C-alpha positions as CSV (number, residue, x, y, z in Angstrom):
1,M,119.0,99.0,72.9
2,V,118.0,101.4,75.8
3,P,119.7,100.3,79.0
4,L,117.5,99.2,81.8
5,L,117.6,101.0,85.1
6,P,119.3,99.1,87.9
7,D,117.1,97.7,90.6
8,D,118.3,100.3,93.1
9,A,117.6,103.3,90.9
10,G,114.3,103.9,92.7
11,W,110.6,103.0,92.7
12,N,107.7,105.0,91.2
13,F,104.6,104.7,93.3
14,S,102.6,107.2,91.2
15,A,98.9,106.6,90.8
16,G,99.3,107.4,87.1
17,P,101.1,107.6,84.8
18,A,102.6,104.6,86.6
19,M,105.7,102.7,86.1
20,L,105.9,100.3,83.1
21,P,107.4,96.8,83.2
22,R,111.1,97.1,82.5
23,P,111.1,94.4,79.8
24,V,108.4,96.4,78.0
25,L,110.5,99.6,78.2
26,A,113.4,97.7,76.7
27,Q,111.3,96.5,73.8
28,I,109.9,100.0,73.1
29,G,113.5,101.3,73.0
30,E,114.5,98.6,70.5
31,E,111.5,99.1,68.2
32,L,110.9,102.8,68.4
33,P,113.3,104.0,65.7
34,D,112.3,101.3,63.1
35,Y,109.2,99.2,63.7
36,A,109.4,95.7,62.2
37,G,111.8,96.8,59.5
38,S,109.3,99.3,58.1
39,G,111.7,102.1,58.0
40,Q,109.3,104.1,60.2
41,S,109.1,104.7,63.9
42,V,106.1,103.1,65.6
43,L,105.1,106.7,66.4
44,E,104.9,107.4,62.7
45,L,102.8,104.4,61.5
46,P,99.6,105.4,59.6
47,F,96.6,104.2,61.6
48,S,95.0,102.9,58.4
49,G,98.1,101.0,57.4
50,A,98.8,97.3,57.7
51,H,101.4,97.6,60.5
52,Y,99.1,99.5,62.8
53,R,96.1,97.3,62.0
54,D,98.3,94.3,63.0
55,I,99.4,96.0,66.2
56,A,95.8,96.8,67.2
57,A,94.5,93.3,66.2
58,R,97.3,91.6,68.2
59,A,96.6,93.9,71.2
60,E,92.9,93.0,71.2
61,Q,93.6,89.3,70.8
62,A,96.0,89.4,73.7
63,L,93.5,91.2,75.9
64,R,90.7,88.9,74.9
65,A,92.9,85.9,75.9
66,L,93.8,87.4,79.3
67,L,90.1,88.1,80.2
68,S,88.5,85.3,78.2
69,I,86.3,88.0,76.6
70,P,83.4,86.4,74.7
71,T,82.7,87.4,71.1
72,D,79.5,89.1,72.0
73,Y,81.5,91.8,73.7
74,A,83.3,94.5,71.7
75,V,86.7,95.7,72.7
76,L,87.3,99.4,72.0
77,F,90.5,101.4,72.1
78,L,89.4,105.0,72.6
79,Q,90.7,108.4,73.7
80,G,89.6,110.9,76.3
81,G,90.6,109.0,79.5
82,A,88.1,107.4,81.9
83,S,86.7,110.8,82.7
84,A,85.3,111.1,79.1
85,Q,83.3,107.9,79.7
86,F,81.5,109.6,82.6
87,A,79.5,111.5,79.9
88,L,79.7,108.8,77.2
89,L,78.1,106.1,79.3
90,P,74.6,107.7,79.4
91,L,74.9,108.8,75.8
92,N,75.6,105.2,74.7
93,L,73.7,103.1,77.3
94,L,70.7,105.1,78.5
95,G,68.4,104.3,75.5
96,E,64.7,104.8,76.3
97,H,65.2,104.4,80.0
98,E,64.5,107.3,82.3
99,V,67.1,106.8,85.0
100,A,70.6,105.3,85.7
101,D,71.8,104.1,89.1
102,Y,75.2,104.9,90.6
103,V,77.0,103.9,93.8
104,E,79.2,106.5,95.4
105,T,82.3,105.1,97.2
106,G,84.9,107.9,96.9
107,Y,86.3,110.8,95.0
108,W,86.2,109.3,91.5
109,S,82.7,107.8,91.7
110,A,81.5,111.2,93.0
111,K,83.1,113.0,90.1
112,C,81.5,110.5,87.7
113,I,78.1,111.1,89.3
114,A,78.5,114.9,88.9
115,E,79.3,114.6,85.2
116,A,76.7,111.9,84.3
117,R,73.9,114.0,85.9
118,R,74.4,116.4,83.0
119,Y,73.2,113.7,80.6
120,C,70.6,111.7,82.5
121,R,68.3,111.4,85.4
122,L,70.5,109.9,88.0
123,N,69.8,107.9,91.2
124,V,72.5,107.5,93.8
125,A,71.6,104.0,94.9
126,A,74.0,104.0,97.8
127,S,76.8,106.1,99.2
128,S,79.5,105.8,101.9
129,A,80.1,109.5,102.0
130,D,78.6,109.9,105.5
131,M,81.1,107.2,106.7
132,G,84.1,109.0,105.3
133,F,84.4,106.6,102.3
134,D,85.9,103.9,104.5
135,R,83.9,101.1,102.9
136,V,81.6,99.9,100.1
137,P,78.0,100.2,101.2
138,E,76.4,96.8,102.0
139,P,74.4,95.8,98.9
140,G,71.3,95.0,101.0
141,A,70.9,98.8,101.7
142,W,71.2,99.8,98.0
143,K,68.1,101.5,96.7
144,V,68.1,100.6,93.0
145,S,65.6,102.0,90.6
146,P,63.1,99.7,88.8
147,G,63.8,99.7,85.1
148,A,67.2,101.6,85.5
149,A,69.3,101.6,82.3
150,Y,72.4,100.4,84.2
151,L,74.1,100.3,87.6
152,H,77.5,102.0,87.7
153,I,80.2,101.3,90.2
154,T,83.9,102.3,90.6
155,S,85.5,99.0,91.4
156,N,88.6,100.7,93.0
157,E,88.8,104.2,94.3
158,T,92.3,105.4,93.5
159,A,92.2,108.5,95.7
160,N,90.5,106.9,98.7
161,G,92.0,103.4,98.7
162,V,88.7,101.6,98.7
163,E,88.0,98.4,96.6
164,Y,85.0,96.2,96.1
165,P,85.7,92.8,97.7
166,W,82.8,91.3,95.7
167,T,80.9,91.9,92.5
168,P,77.4,93.3,92.9
169,V,75.6,90.8,90.6
170,R,71.9,90.0,90.2
171,M,70.8,93.6,90.4
172,L,68.4,93.1,87.4
173,T,70.1,95.7,85.3
174,P,73.4,95.8,83.4
175,L,76.4,96.4,85.6
176,V,78.9,99.0,84.4
177,A,82.2,99.5,86.1
178,D,85.1,102.0,86.1
179,M,88.0,99.6,86.6
180,S,90.8,102.0,85.7
181,S,93.0,101.3,88.7
182,S,92.2,97.6,89.3
183,F,92.0,96.5,85.6
184,L,94.1,93.4,84.9
185,T,95.1,92.9,88.5
186,R,92.8,89.9,88.9
187,P,90.4,87.7,86.8
188,V,87.0,89.2,85.9
189,D,83.9,87.3,84.8
190,L,82.7,89.5,81.9
191,G,79.3,87.8,82.1
192,D,78.6,89.8,85.3
193,Y,79.0,93.1,83.4
194,G,77.3,95.0,80.6
195,A,80.4,97.2,80.2
196,I,83.7,98.0,81.9
197,Y,86.2,100.7,81.1
198,A,89.7,101.5,82.2
199,S,92.2,104.3,81.4
200,A,95.7,103.1,80.4
201,Q,98.1,104.9,82.7
202,K,97.9,102.5,85.6
203,N,98.0,98.8,84.6
204,I,97.7,99.0,80.8
205,G,100.5,101.2,79.6
206,A,101.1,104.8,78.4
207,A,98.5,107.6,79.0
208,G,96.2,108.5,76.2
209,L,94.2,105.2,75.8
210,T,91.0,104.0,77.4
211,V,89.8,100.5,76.9
212,V,86.0,100.0,76.8
213,I,84.6,96.5,76.8
214,V,80.9,96.5,76.1
215,H,78.2,93.9,75.3
216,R,77.1,94.4,71.7
217,A,73.4,94.1,72.7
218,L,73.7,97.5,74.4
219,F,74.6,99.2,71.1
220,E,70.9,99.7,70.4
221,R,70.6,102.1,73.3
222,E,72.7,104.8,71.7
223,R,71.1,108.3,71.9
224,P,70.6,109.9,68.5
225,L,72.8,112.9,69.3
226,T,75.8,110.9,70.4
227,P,78.8,112.2,68.3
228,A,80.1,109.6,65.9
229,V,83.6,109.4,67.4
230,F,82.1,108.8,70.8
231,S,79.6,106.1,69.6
232,Y,80.5,102.7,70.9
233,R,78.6,101.1,68.1
234,R,80.3,103.1,65.3
235,Q,83.7,102.7,66.8
236,A,83.2,98.9,67.1
237,E,82.1,98.8,63.4
238,A,85.3,100.7,62.5
239,D,87.6,98.5,64.7
240,S,88.3,101.6,66.9
241,R,89.5,103.5,63.8
242,L,86.6,105.8,63.1
243,N,89.1,108.6,63.8
244,T,92.8,108.5,64.6
245,P,93.3,106.3,67.6
246,P,96.0,106.7,70.2
247,T,98.3,104.5,68.2
248,F,101.4,104.6,70.4
249,A,99.4,103.9,73.5
250,V,97.7,100.9,71.8
251,Y,101.1,99.6,70.8
252,V,102.4,99.8,74.4
253,A,99.2,98.2,75.7
254,G,99.8,95.2,73.5
255,L,103.3,94.8,74.9
256,V,102.0,95.0,78.4
257,F,99.3,92.4,77.7
258,G,102.0,90.1,76.4
259,W,104.1,90.8,79.5
260,I,101.2,89.9,81.8
261,A,100.6,86.7,80.0
262,A,104.3,85.8,80.3
263,Q,104.2,86.3,84.1
264,G,101.4,83.8,84.5
265,G,98.3,85.8,83.6
266,L,95.7,87.5,85.8
267,E,95.9,84.8,88.5
268,A,99.6,85.6,89.0
269,M,98.8,89.4,89.0
270,E,96.2,88.8,91.7
271,E,98.5,86.9,93.9
272,A,101.3,89.4,93.5
273,S,98.9,92.3,94.1
274,R,97.7,90.7,97.3
275,D,101.2,90.0,98.6
276,K,102.5,93.5,97.9
277,S,99.6,95.3,99.5
278,E,99.6,93.0,102.6
279,R,103.2,93.8,103.1
280,V,102.6,97.5,103.3
281,Y,99.3,97.2,105.3
282,R,101.2,95.0,107.9
283,T,103.6,97.9,108.3
284,I,100.8,100.4,108.8
285,D,98.9,98.2,111.3
286,G,102.0,97.3,113.2
287,S,103.2,100.8,113.7
288,E,101.2,101.4,116.9
289,G,99.4,104.3,115.5
290,F,102.3,106.1,113.8
291,Y,100.6,105.3,110.4
292,R,96.8,105.1,110.0
293,C,94.6,103.7,107.3
294,A,91.0,104.9,107.5
295,V,89.6,102.2,105.3
296,L,88.1,99.2,107.0
297,P,90.3,96.1,106.4
298,S,87.9,94.1,104.2
299,F,87.6,97.1,101.8
300,R,91.2,98.1,101.5
301,S,92.5,98.5,98.0
302,R,95.2,96.1,96.8
303,V,96.6,98.7,94.4
304,N,96.3,102.1,96.1
305,V,97.4,102.0,99.7
306,C,96.2,105.2,101.2
307,F,97.4,106.2,104.7
308,R,98.3,109.1,107.0
309,L,100.9,109.9,109.6
310,H,99.8,110.4,113.3
311,E,101.2,113.9,112.9
312,E,100.2,115.5,109.6
313,A,103.1,118.0,110.0
314,L,105.5,115.1,109.3
315,T,104.0,114.4,105.9
316,P,106.4,116.7,103.9
317,V,109.3,115.3,105.9
318,F,108.3,111.8,105.0
319,L,107.9,112.7,101.3
320,A,111.3,114.4,101.2
321,Q,113.2,111.6,102.9
322,A,111.4,109.0,100.8
323,R,112.6,110.8,97.6
324,E,116.1,110.7,99.0
325,A,115.7,107.0,99.5
326,G,114.5,106.5,95.9
327,L,110.8,106.2,96.7
328,F,108.9,108.5,94.4
329,S,105.4,109.9,94.1
330,L,104.0,108.9,97.5
331,Q,101.9,112.0,98.0
332,G,98.1,111.4,98.3
333,H,95.5,112.7,95.9
334,G,95.4,116.5,95.8
335,K,91.8,116.6,97.0
336,V,92.2,114.0,99.7
337,G,95.7,114.5,101.1
338,G,97.8,112.1,103.1
339,L,100.0,109.5,101.5
340,R,99.4,106.9,98.8
341,A,101.5,104.0,97.5
342,S,100.2,102.7,94.2
343,L,101.2,99.1,93.7
344,Y,100.2,98.4,90.1
345,N,101.2,95.3,88.2
346,A,104.6,96.6,87.1
347,M,105.6,97.3,90.7
348,P,107.6,94.2,91.9
349,M,107.6,92.9,95.4
350,A,111.0,94.4,95.9
351,G,109.4,97.9,95.6
352,A,106.9,97.1,98.3
353,E,109.6,95.7,100.5
354,A,111.7,98.9,100.0
355,L,108.7,101.0,101.0
356,A,107.9,99.0,104.0
357,G,111.5,99.1,105.2
358,F,111.6,102.8,104.8
359,M,108.4,103.3,106.7
360,C,109.6,101.2,109.6
361,D,112.9,103.2,109.7
362,F,111.0,106.5,109.5
363,A,108.7,105.5,112.3
364,Q,111.7,104.6,114.5
365,R,113.3,107.9,113.9
366,H,110.3,110.1,114.3
367,G,107.9,108.2,116.5
């Protein structure tokens, strides 16, 4: 058995790949050399064999139970990261429609818009760019297109620390959401969405897997030139095995789904997520300006706390001293800068407390 790290070994605040639950790491260590007495490592299992088919089936079943996913939604285990879906969404969901609507709320939705424009006529229904991405635009100001194929949102902006506090329903078009960083951190009503997708390396597990959950009625919209391995319909028909899937990442995801259920499910994840982020935000807001968060309070992310120091020159000092204190990967996104603490499901409250304590001490020493 692989020994677990002691609680004081340090905390990984990376936006991804993020830390995994320690019980999951322990189980991986036990099963990696010989999976279920097969004489094969889980890394070696043929994707067409019974062992892997069972792994994938149990992972899907566990995910369906967590999210109460109806049978008229397909669950796909795909490769390419969330960024691949930026192009695959119009290829699979545009159909005969002429336009798709997108809402811009930060770095990742802007990147999605730039890529999707290569494959469809795109309407930016709303943007908070002129407000410095400090909020989600009020839905009453959205300019949606009549007859749009779908409306795309990024439910949580990992780089900017902005999160939707509500679900934009009743837009008269299928709602599609990139949930990569907020996936499985709270309950979701699948009936509000035509499709959601999330890359694995934040709350699901190891990098290499993207989960796509899509209503089967949308399969008929697939464009004829969509490559077979990127076809939602064909991958659903093949149980996500039209080509070699990311087998190890699916295996890890199944373990994480089981861990979430054992902790109390998505309701427990939502409560913990709120408590962890509030602890860090209280430290920021109570620092008398030493730390600053540009996002309006009602739109602050529960999972990616983005902030800056009152003197930017102190940022490398903060990062160096944080590493010495066992607090890792607190640098902000490379295109945004500043600092960022990612508080995904596997991060316990003790990690948030350790960060808040360090921040208070740092402010006292440098304020």
